C-alpha positions as CSV (number, residue, x, y, z in Angstrom):
1,M,29.5,-44.8,61.0
2,A,29.5,-46.6,57.7
3,T,30.4,-50.3,57.7
4,T,33.3,-51.6,55.7
5,A,30.9,-53.2,53.2
6,T,29.1,-49.9,52.7
7,R,32.3,-48.0,52.2
8,W,33.6,-50.4,49.6
9,G,30.2,-50.5,47.9
10,L,30.3,-46.7,47.5
11,R,33.9,-46.9,46.3
12,M,32.9,-49.3,43.6
13,L,30.0,-47.0,42.7
14,A,32.6,-44.3,42.3
15,L,34.6,-46.6,40.0
16,A,31.5,-47.0,37.8
17,A,30.6,-43.3,38.0
18,G,34.0,-42.3,36.8
19,A,33.5,-44.3,33.6
20,V,30.4,-42.3,32.7
21,P,32.1,-39.2,31.2
22,A,34.4,-41.5,29.2
23,L,31.4,-42.3,27.0
24,A,31.3,-38.7,25.8
25,Y,34.4,-39.4,23.6
26,P,34.5,-41.3,20.3
27,A,33.7,-44.0,19.4
28,V,30.6,-43.9,21.7
29,G,30.3,-40.1,21.2
30,A,27.6,-39.3,23.8
31,W,28.9,-35.7,23.9
32,W,26.2,-34.5,26.3
33,L,27.6,-36.7,29.1
34,A,30.5,-34.3,29.4
35,W,28.0,-31.7,30.7
36,V,26.4,-33.9,33.3
37,G,28.5,-37.1,33.6
38,L,30.8,-35.8,36.4
39,V,27.8,-35.1,38.6
40,P,27.5,-38.6,40.2
41,T,31.2,-38.6,41.1
42,L,30.9,-35.1,42.6
43,L,27.9,-36.1,44.7
44,L,29.9,-39.1,46.0
45,L,32.8,-36.9,46.8
46,A,30.7,-34.3,48.6
47,R,29.2,-37.1,50.8
48,A,32.5,-38.9,51.4
49,G,32.5,-38.2,55.1
50,S,36.2,-37.6,55.3
51,Y,39.1,-36.4,53.2
52,R,40.6,-39.9,53.4
53,E,37.4,-41.4,51.9
54,A,37.4,-38.6,49.2
55,V,40.9,-39.8,48.2
56,W,39.6,-43.3,47.7
57,R,36.5,-42.3,45.7
58,S,38.3,-39.8,43.5
59,W,41.1,-42.3,42.8
60,L,38.8,-45.1,41.9
61,A,36.6,-42.7,39.8
62,A,39.6,-41.7,37.8
63,V,40.6,-45.4,37.3
64,G,37.2,-46.0,35.9
65,F,37.5,-43.1,33.5
66,F,41.0,-43.8,32.2
67,V,40.5,-47.5,31.9
68,V,37.4,-47.0,29.7
69,V,38.6,-44.0,27.6
70,N,42.2,-45.4,27.1
71,H,41.5,-49.2,27.2
72,W,43.2,-49.5,23.8
73,V,46.5,-48.5,25.3
74,L,46.2,-50.8,28.3
75,I,45.7,-53.8,26.0
76,Q,49.2,-53.1,24.6
77,L,50.8,-52.9,28.0
78,G,50.3,-56.5,28.9
79,V,51.4,-57.2,32.5
80,F,51.8,-53.4,33.1
81,A,48.1,-52.6,32.3
82,I,46.9,-52.9,35.9
83,P,49.6,-50.8,37.6
84,A,49.3,-48.2,34.7
85,G,45.6,-47.9,35.3
86,L,46.0,-47.6,39.0
87,L,48.7,-45.0,38.6
88,A,46.6,-42.9,36.2
89,G,43.9,-42.7,38.8
90,L,46.1,-40.6,41.1
91,V,45.5,-37.5,38.9
92,W,42.0,-36.9,40.1
93,I,42.8,-37.0,43.8
94,P,43.5,-33.2,44.0
95,V,40.1,-32.6,42.3
96,G,38.4,-35.0,44.7
97,L,39.9,-33.3,47.8
98,T,38.9,-29.9,46.6
99,A,35.3,-30.9,45.7
100,H,34.9,-32.6,49.0
101,G,36.2,-29.6,51.0
102,L,33.9,-27.1,49.2
103,L,30.7,-29.2,48.8
104,R,30.5,-31.2,52.0
105,R,28.8,-28.3,53.7
106,P,27.4,-26.4,50.8
107,T,26.4,-22.7,51.2
108,A,25.8,-20.2,48.4
109,A,29.3,-18.8,48.8
110,R,30.9,-22.3,48.8
111,V,29.0,-23.2,45.7
112,L,30.3,-20.1,43.9
113,L,33.8,-20.9,45.0
114,A,33.5,-24.5,43.9
115,T,32.5,-23.4,40.4
116,L,35.7,-21.5,40.2
117,I,38.2,-23.6,42.2
118,V,37.2,-27.2,41.2
119,P,37.4,-26.5,37.4
120,S,40.7,-24.6,38.0
121,V,42.2,-27.6,39.7
122,W,40.9,-29.9,37.0
123,V,42.5,-27.8,34.2
124,T,45.8,-27.6,36.1
125,I,45.8,-31.3,36.4
126,E,45.0,-31.7,32.7
127,V,47.9,-29.4,31.8
128,L,50.3,-31.3,34.0
129,R,49.3,-34.7,32.7
130,S,49.6,-33.4,29.1
131,W,53.4,-33.2,29.5
132,Q,54.8,-35.0,26.4
133,H,56.7,-37.5,28.5
134,L,53.5,-38.6,30.3
135,G,51.6,-39.4,27.1
136,G,50.5,-36.0,25.9
137,A,47.2,-34.1,25.8
138,W,44.9,-37.1,25.3
139,A,41.3,-37.4,26.6
140,L,41.0,-33.8,27.8
141,L,37.4,-33.2,28.8
142,G,37.0,-30.4,26.2
143,N,37.9,-32.9,23.4
144,S,34.5,-34.5,23.9
145,Q,32.8,-31.6,22.2
146,W,34.4,-31.9,18.8
147,T,31.1,-32.4,17.0
148,R,29.3,-29.4,18.7
149,R,30.5,-26.4,16.8
150,S,28.4,-24.1,19.0
151,A,30.2,-25.3,22.1
152,L,33.5,-25.8,20.5
153,A,33.8,-22.1,19.5
154,V,35.2,-21.0,22.9
155,A,38.3,-23.0,22.0
156,A,39.2,-20.0,19.8
157,L,39.1,-17.8,22.9
158,G,41.0,-20.0,25.4
159,G,41.8,-23.2,23.8
160,V,40.6,-26.7,24.8
161,W,41.4,-25.6,28.4
162,L,38.6,-23.1,28.5
163,L,36.1,-25.7,27.2
164,S,37.3,-28.2,29.9
165,F,36.9,-25.5,32.5
166,L,33.3,-24.7,31.5
167,L,32.3,-28.3,31.4
168,V,33.6,-29.0,34.9
169,A,32.1,-25.8,36.2
170,V,28.6,-26.8,34.9
171,N,28.9,-30.2,36.4
172,V,29.9,-28.7,39.8
173,A,26.9,-26.3,39.6
174,L,24.5,-29.1,38.8
175,A,25.9,-31.2,41.6
176,A,25.2,-28.4,44.1
177,V,21.6,-28.3,43.0
178,L,21.2,-32.1,43.8
179,L,23.0,-32.1,47.1
180,R,20.6,-33.0,49.9
181,A,22.5,-30.9,52.4
182,A,22.4,-27.8,50.3
183,P,20.0,-25.0,51.4
184,N,17.7,-23.5,48.9
185,R,19.9,-20.5,48.3
186,A,22.9,-22.7,47.5
187,R,20.7,-24.7,45.1
188,L,19.5,-21.5,43.4
189,V,23.1,-20.3,43.0
190,G,24.1,-23.6,41.5
191,A,21.2,-23.6,39.0
192,A,21.9,-20.0,38.0
193,A,25.6,-20.7,37.6
194,A,24.9,-23.8,35.4
195,V,22.5,-21.8,33.2
196,L,24.8,-18.8,32.8
197,L,27.9,-20.9,32.1
198,A,26.2,-23.1,29.5
199,G,24.3,-20.2,28.0
200,G,27.4,-18.1,27.8
201,N,29.2,-20.9,26.0
202,L,26.4,-21.2,23.4
203,A,26.0,-17.5,23.0
204,W,29.7,-17.1,22.2
205,G,29.4,-19.8,19.6
206,A,26.3,-18.2,18.0
207,L,27.8,-14.6,18.0
208,R,31.4,-15.4,16.9
209,P,31.8,-14.6,13.2
210,E,33.1,-17.3,11.0
211,P,36.7,-17.0,9.8
212,A,37.1,-15.2,6.5
213,G,38.4,-17.3,3.6
214,V,41.6,-16.5,1.7
215,G,41.7,-19.1,-1.0
216,R,41.7,-22.9,-1.2
217,L,44.1,-25.8,-1.3
218,R,43.4,-29.2,-2.7
219,V,44.9,-31.8,-0.4
220,A,45.0,-35.4,-1.3
221,G,45.7,-38.2,1.1
222,V,47.2,-41.7,0.4
223,Q,45.9,-44.4,2.7
224,P,47.1,-47.8,1.7
225,G,46.5,-49.6,5.0
226,V,48.9,-51.8,7.0
227,I,51.7,-53.1,4.8
228,H,54.5,-54.6,6.8
229,D,57.0,-55.2,4.0
230,E,58.9,-51.9,3.6
231,Q,59.4,-52.1,-0.2
232,E,55.8,-53.1,-0.8
233,R,54.7,-50.2,1.3
234,I,56.7,-47.7,-0.9
235,E,55.4,-49.3,-4.1
236,A,51.8,-49.0,-2.9
237,H,52.2,-45.4,-2.0
238,L,53.8,-44.6,-5.4
239,R,51.1,-46.5,-7.3
240,L,48.3,-44.7,-5.5
241,T,50.1,-41.3,-5.9
242,R,50.2,-41.7,-9.7
243,E,46.4,-42.1,-9.7
244,L,46.1,-38.5,-8.3
245,A,47.7,-36.8,-11.3
246,G,46.2,-33.4,-11.9
247,R,43.7,-33.8,-9.0
248,A,45.5,-32.1,-6.1
249,D,47.9,-29.3,-5.1
250,V,49.6,-31.4,-2.5
251,I,49.7,-35.1,-1.9
252,V,50.3,-36.4,1.7
253,W,51.5,-39.8,2.8
254,G,51.1,-41.0,6.4
255,Q,53.5,-41.5,9.2
256,S,56.4,-44.0,8.6
257,S,55.3,-44.5,5.0
258,V,59.0,-44.8,4.0
259,A,61.5,-46.9,5.9
260,V,64.5,-45.9,3.7
261,D,66.1,-42.4,3.8
262,P,65.8,-41.0,0.2
263,K,68.9,-38.9,0.9
264,Q,70.8,-42.1,1.1
265,D,69.0,-43.9,-1.8
266,Q,69.4,-42.2,-5.2
267,E,66.9,-44.5,-6.9
268,L,64.1,-43.7,-4.4
269,D,65.0,-40.0,-4.5
270,G,64.6,-40.1,-8.3
271,R,61.2,-41.9,-8.1
272,L,59.9,-39.4,-5.6
273,R,60.9,-36.5,-7.9
274,E,59.2,-38.2,-10.8
275,A,56.0,-38.8,-8.8
276,A,55.9,-35.1,-8.0
277,R,56.4,-34.2,-11.6
278,E,53.8,-36.6,-13.0
279,T,51.1,-35.5,-10.6
280,G,51.9,-31.8,-10.8
281,A,51.7,-31.7,-7.0
282,D,53.9,-31.1,-4.0
283,L,54.6,-34.4,-2.2
284,L,54.9,-34.9,1.5
285,I,56.3,-38.3,2.6
286,N,57.2,-39.5,6.0
287,V,60.5,-41.2,6.7
288,D,61.3,-43.4,9.6
289,A,64.9,-44.2,8.9
290,G,68.5,-43.3,9.5
291,A,71.9,-44.6,10.5
292,P,72.1,-46.7,13.7
293,G,71.6,-44.5,16.7
294,E,70.4,-41.6,14.4
295,I,66.9,-42.7,13.4
296,T,64.4,-39.9,13.0
297,K,60.8,-39.6,12.0
298,S,60.7,-36.9,9.4
299,T,58.5,-35.2,6.9
300,Y,60.2,-34.8,3.5
301,H,58.8,-32.2,1.1
302,Y,59.4,-33.1,-2.6
303,T,58.6,-31.3,-5.8
304,G,59.7,-32.1,-9.3
305,E,62.9,-30.3,-8.5
306,G,63.7,-32.7,-5.7
307,L,63.8,-32.5,-1.9
308,I,62.9,-29.0,-0.8
309,D,62.6,-29.1,3.0
310,V,62.6,-31.5,6.0
311,Y,60.9,-31.5,9.4
312,D,62.1,-33.8,12.2
313,K,59.5,-34.9,14.7
314,Q,60.1,-33.1,18.0
315,R,57.7,-34.9,20.5
316,L,58.1,-38.6,20.6
317,V,55.7,-41.2,22.0
318,P,57.0,-42.4,25.3
319,F,57.8,-46.1,25.0
320,G,56.4,-46.2,21.5
321,E,59.2,-44.2,19.9
322,Y,61.7,-44.1,22.8
323,I,62.1,-45.6,26.2
324,P,62.6,-43.1,29.0
325,L,65.8,-43.9,31.0
326,R,66.5,-46.7,28.6
327,P,69.6,-48.0,30.6
328,I,67.2,-48.6,33.5
329,L,63.9,-49.4,31.8
330,G,65.1,-50.9,28.5
331,W,64.0,-54.4,29.6
332,I,60.4,-53.3,29.1
333,A,60.9,-53.8,25.3
334,D,61.2,-57.5,26.0
335,L,57.7,-57.6,27.5
336,T,55.8,-55.1,25.4
337,P,55.8,-53.6,21.9
338,A,58.0,-50.7,23.2
339,A,60.6,-49.1,20.9
340,D,63.7,-51.2,20.2
341,T,65.5,-48.0,19.2
342,D,65.1,-44.5,20.4
343,R,64.2,-42.0,17.7
344,E,66.2,-38.7,17.5
345,V,64.4,-35.5,18.5
346,G,64.0,-32.6,16.1
347,D,64.8,-29.1,17.2
348,E,62.4,-26.7,15.5
349,L,59.0,-26.5,13.8
350,T,58.9,-26.0,10.0
351,V,56.5,-24.2,7.8
352,F,56.5,-25.6,4.2
353,D,55.6,-23.7,1.1
354,L,53.1,-26.0,-0.5
355,D,52.1,-24.7,-4.0
356,G,52.5,-21.1,-2.6
357,V,50.6,-21.8,0.6
358,P,52.5,-21.7,4.0
359,A,51.6,-24.9,5.7
360,G,52.6,-26.3,9.1
361,V,53.3,-30.0,9.2
362,I,53.5,-32.1,12.3
363,I,53.6,-35.8,12.9
364,S,50.9,-38.0,14.6
365,Y,51.3,-37.8,18.4
366,E,52.2,-34.1,18.0
367,S,48.7,-33.4,16.9
368,T,47.4,-33.6,20.5
369,F,49.5,-30.6,21.6
370,P,47.7,-27.2,21.3
371,D,50.9,-25.1,21.6
372,M,52.6,-26.7,18.5
373,R,49.7,-25.7,16.3
374,R,49.6,-22.2,17.8
375,E,53.3,-21.7,17.2
376,L,52.9,-22.8,13.5
377,V,50.2,-20.2,13.0
378,R,52.4,-17.6,14.6
379,T,55.1,-18.5,12.2
380,G,52.7,-17.9,9.3
381,A,51.0,-21.2,8.5
382,R,47.6,-20.9,6.7
383,V,46.8,-24.6,7.0
384,T,48.1,-27.4,9.2
385,V,48.7,-31.0,8.1
386,V,49.3,-34.1,10.3
387,Q,50.9,-37.3,9.1
388,G,49.6,-40.2,11.2
389,S,49.6,-44.0,11.4
390,L,47.8,-46.0,14.1
391,T,48.8,-49.5,12.9
392,T,49.4,-50.6,16.5
393,F,45.9,-49.8,17.5
394,Q,43.8,-51.3,14.6
395,N,40.0,-51.6,15.2
396,T,40.1,-49.5,18.5
397,W,38.7,-46.2,19.7
398,A,42.1,-44.7,19.1
399,H,41.4,-43.9,15.5
400,A,38.3,-41.7,16.1
401,Q,39.8,-40.1,19.2
402,Q,42.9,-38.9,17.3
403,A,40.9,-37.8,14.3
404,S,38.4,-35.8,16.5
405,V,41.2,-33.8,18.0
406,E,41.7,-32.1,14.6
407,A,38.4,-30.2,15.0
408,I,39.7,-28.8,18.3
409,R,43.0,-27.8,16.9
410,A,41.4,-26.1,13.9
411,V,39.1,-23.9,16.0
412,E,41.9,-23.1,18.5
413,S,44.3,-22.0,15.7
414,G,41.8,-20.5,13.3
415,R,43.3,-22.6,10.6
416,P,42.0,-25.6,8.7
417,A,43.4,-29.0,9.8
418,V,44.0,-32.1,7.7
419,L,45.0,-35.5,9.1
420,V,46.3,-38.2,6.7
421,Q,46.7,-41.7,8.2
422,M,48.6,-44.5,6.5
423,S,46.1,-46.7,8.3
424,G,43.5,-45.1,10.5
425,T,40.8,-42.4,10.3
426,S,41.9,-39.6,8.1
427,T,40.0,-36.3,8.3
428,A,39.8,-32.6,7.6
429,F,38.1,-29.7,9.3
430,D,37.8,-26.0,8.3
431,A,38.9,-23.2,10.6
432,D,35.4,-23.1,12.2
433,G,35.5,-26.8,13.1
434,R,33.2,-27.9,10.2
435,R,34.0,-31.4,9.0
436,L,35.2,-31.5,5.4
437,A,36.2,-35.2,5.2
438,W,36.1,-38.3,7.4
439,I,37.8,-41.3,5.8
440,P,37.3,-44.5,7.9
441,P,40.1,-46.9,8.8
442,E,39.0,-49.6,6.4
443,H,39.4,-47.3,3.4
444,R,42.1,-48.3,1.0
445,G,43.1,-45.9,-1.7
446,T,43.2,-42.1,-1.9
447,F,40.9,-39.1,-1.2
448,V,40.9,-35.4,-2.1
449,V,39.5,-32.6,0.0
450,D,39.1,-29.0,-1.1
451,V,40.3,-27.0,2.0
452,P,39.2,-23.4,2.5
453,L,42.1,-21.4,3.9
454,A,41.9,-18.8,6.7
455,A,44.2,-16.0,7.9
456,A,42.7,-14.3,10.9
457,D,44.4,-15.1,14.2
458,T,42.2,-16.3,17.1
459,P,42.4,-14.8,20.6
460,Y,44.0,-18.1,21.7
461,V,46.8,-17.7,19.1
462,R,47.4,-14.1,20.2
463,L,47.1,-14.6,24.0
464,G,48.4,-18.2,24.4
465,D,47.6,-20.4,27.4
466,W,46.0,-17.7,29.6
467,V,43.4,-20.2,30.9
468,P,46.0,-22.7,32.4
469,L,47.9,-19.7,33.8
470,L,44.8,-18.4,35.6
471,A,43.8,-21.9,36.7
472,G,47.2,-22.6,38.0
473,T,47.1,-19.3,40.0
474,V,43.7,-20.2,41.5
475,T,44.9,-23.7,42.3
476,G,48.1,-22.4,43.9
477,G,46.3,-19.8,45.9
478,T,43.8,-22.4,47.2
479,L,46.7,-24.7,48.2
480,L,48.3,-21.9,50.1
481,V,45.1,-21.0,51.9
482,A,44.5,-24.7,52.8
483,V,48.1,-25.0,54.2
484,A,47.8,-21.8,56.2
485,R,44.5,-22.9,57.7
486,R,45.9,-26.2,58.6
487,L,48.9,-24.6,60.4
488,R,46.6,-22.2,62.2
489,L,44.4,-25.0,63.5
490,R,47.3,-27.2,64.6
491,P,47.2,-27.7,68.4
492,V,50.0,-25.8,70.2
493,R,52.3,-28.1,72.2
494,R,53.0,-26.9,75.7
495,N,55.5,-28.0,78.3
496,G,57.0,-30.5,75.9
497,R,53.6,-32.3,75.6
């Protein structure tokens, strides 16, 4: 029987082990840790001794992970940072219980089941925690592979979810090889599974043909940095825009670049028309304005003829752009930088005609959601453009983390992706995940990127979220089996005793 000191020592080891895979993400970028970094946690879970201890270890491992990978958010939460970190840790408990149940007495059959069930539970949890009102699809394990085009290619088949599944499965297989209690046959099965899964991932990347090109679009970004005065911000954008005359087909401003609604300001509307005429380019601005109680974050598409189309942001940042249950939780705005006013929610995606090219435009936080990009492609988009601004999180990992997601979205959708930040890391990737531009947060000015267009739909676009569906089915089936077994083993009470 382990002593209390030993138990807590191993729990603290789990806390540290959970932080290891967080280093696979930007800005550290040790991508290879995603393939092996879960192994220490899985070994601790397998040797937990009881399901109760597995709960403790999986919870603390998750706390370690989320505190490291999302520390830049916690800094903004002030007094709520500790409870938020502890609450986030709960999401790994189902994974921990499953891993403990399958690996505590490893056999060849259990190892095979573990390489299917544990990744399925992981993906199911990733999907559930990606709900927009919980903070979105941030820090998914598959996101860590954004620089590895050979590994990233499977996102075209099953989205980031398939890549997360493969990464967890390889970790489980490697953990089985290292378990002291595992017989040789179980170790052999684990080693074979790891080789086949990793090898299959790389083979798909090597054999998958590159998307065929169907033209090009010159996209310019305007990145003036943090300018708090609303009028000065507009003037800076207009000045930089004029410098792009004749150099681009479309000019993009970042999120919240305009704090006045041009539809209500004839002078500003006229200056935006003039800017589009002078540059010979379509102009995408981003408006964070409106009447009291009707403020929206919207993309406005201008040409020399005037305002052509508008897209209203559909998925808002919880607490950043609205406060859930404001009548009850509104007091949080007094203690944190939470939104003073809730933004209105848009009702449909929009495909803009940019110099003859169908383009899907989404706004900042929305870039993390695979389904939005997929729907834009189904609607006809040949390129996707994101307007962003990370002014709240200057000099943090948030910049590179958001920019890196564009590589995933590009491969998933089979369309090039461009992110323009008002202040942050702007970037562009082609449909194969190849980096076309990487503009650091300290850049002040403009940039132009020649974007190769693509038209072929990926299997992920055609089939949708089949990986989460299968993962959820496996998870649900496993839960039913566990409940049935528990009921079967429950002692039968007799004679009222």
